[in-house]
N, C-alpha and C positions, 0 to 999 in steps of 0.2 A: 497574394497568399500562396504558400507553398502547396504543391500537389503531391500527397504521400500515396504510395502504393500500399495497399493493405491486403494481407493474407486473407484469402476466402477459404476457410476450412469448416465445412458444416460439422457442428458438434465440437469444434476445436476449442481449446482453453489457450487464453493469451494473458501475458503479463504486459501491461501497458502503463504509460504515464501521461500526465498533463503537467505542463510547467508554465508559469507566468513569464511573460517576456521580461519583466523587471523581477529579477531573482531576489531583490532586497525587500519585496512587498510581502504583506502578510494577509492578503485578501482572502485566501481560502479558509483561514481559521477565524478571521475577523467576521466573516460573513458565512459561517458554517451552516446556518439554517437555510440560507438561500441556495447554497451548494447542494445540501441534502434534498431540498425540493426539486432542483433541477435534475439530480441523479435519479430521484424516484420517478420523475416524469419520463426520462430517458428509459428506465427499466420497464415502465408501463407501455411505452411505444414500441420498444425493441426488446422483446423478452431475452434476458440474459441473467446469469447468476454471478454474484460477486463472491469469490472464494475467500479473499482477503483484501483488505484495504487499509491505508493509512494516509490521513490527510495532514500534510505539513503546511507551514505558512505559505510557502511559495510553490509547492508541487504536490502531486499525488504520485509518488514514486518518481523514478528518474525518466526523462523524456525519451523513450524508445519503446518498441513493440517487440514481443518475443513470443513465438508459439511454444507452448509447453510440450515437451517431448515425451515425458513419462512421469510416473509418481514421484521419483526421486527429484526430478527437475521441479515438479510442483512444490514439493516439501521445501526445497532450497529457496524458492522464490517467496513462499509464505514466510519463512523465517526472515528473509531479507526485508520483506515489507514490515513485519512487526518490529524489527530491530532498528528500523531507519530513524526514528526519532532519537534514539540513543546515539546512533552513528553521527547524526547531525548536531549532537550535544544540546538538544532541546530539553532532555531530561536525562537522569542518570539510570533509570530503569524503564523498561518497556511498559510496565504496569502504570506508570505515572503519566503516560501520554493519553489523554481522553479521546482523541479522534482517531481510533484504530479498531479494527476487528479483533485485535489481541484479547479484548475483554470478553468478546463472544466465544473465543476459543477457550478461555479460562472458565467461563460459565458452563460450557459443554463438557469440561474435564479433559479437553484435548491438550491443554498446556498448563503448567503450574503458574501461579501468580508471580513467582520469582524467576520465571524463565528468562534467559539471556543474561542473568547475572546483574552486575552493577558496573557502570562505566568506570568507576574507580578501580576495577579489577579487569585485567585483559580478557576480553570475551568477544564473541560475534564474528570471528573471522570465517570466511568461506560461504557466507550467505549470498544467495541469488547469483549475481554476476560472477 
């Protein structure tokens, strides 16, 4: 198993991902309740806050870790996360993907339901990376 170095920044914010070895699999969404339960157990054990999340069939964001530098960097990464199902052509609009914190942002009035536009129209450049 690989040994990864992890940044240790007390109070730091991080953008990170998990990916399946078999990128053609759909285990994360097929077993979404098991994933939610494991995630809740991890949050209970190691107190952390999830600012934004999107669960795709084969990954939770892309496989890397990035320390968030400032508010603008955080905003770009949140947008990237929410637009990811559209980018991967799983849906044509961010609001159509059920496994995303996008819906929480809409409910709180932080984003409009039509945010990100429609995949049939050019949109979404410049998010995250």
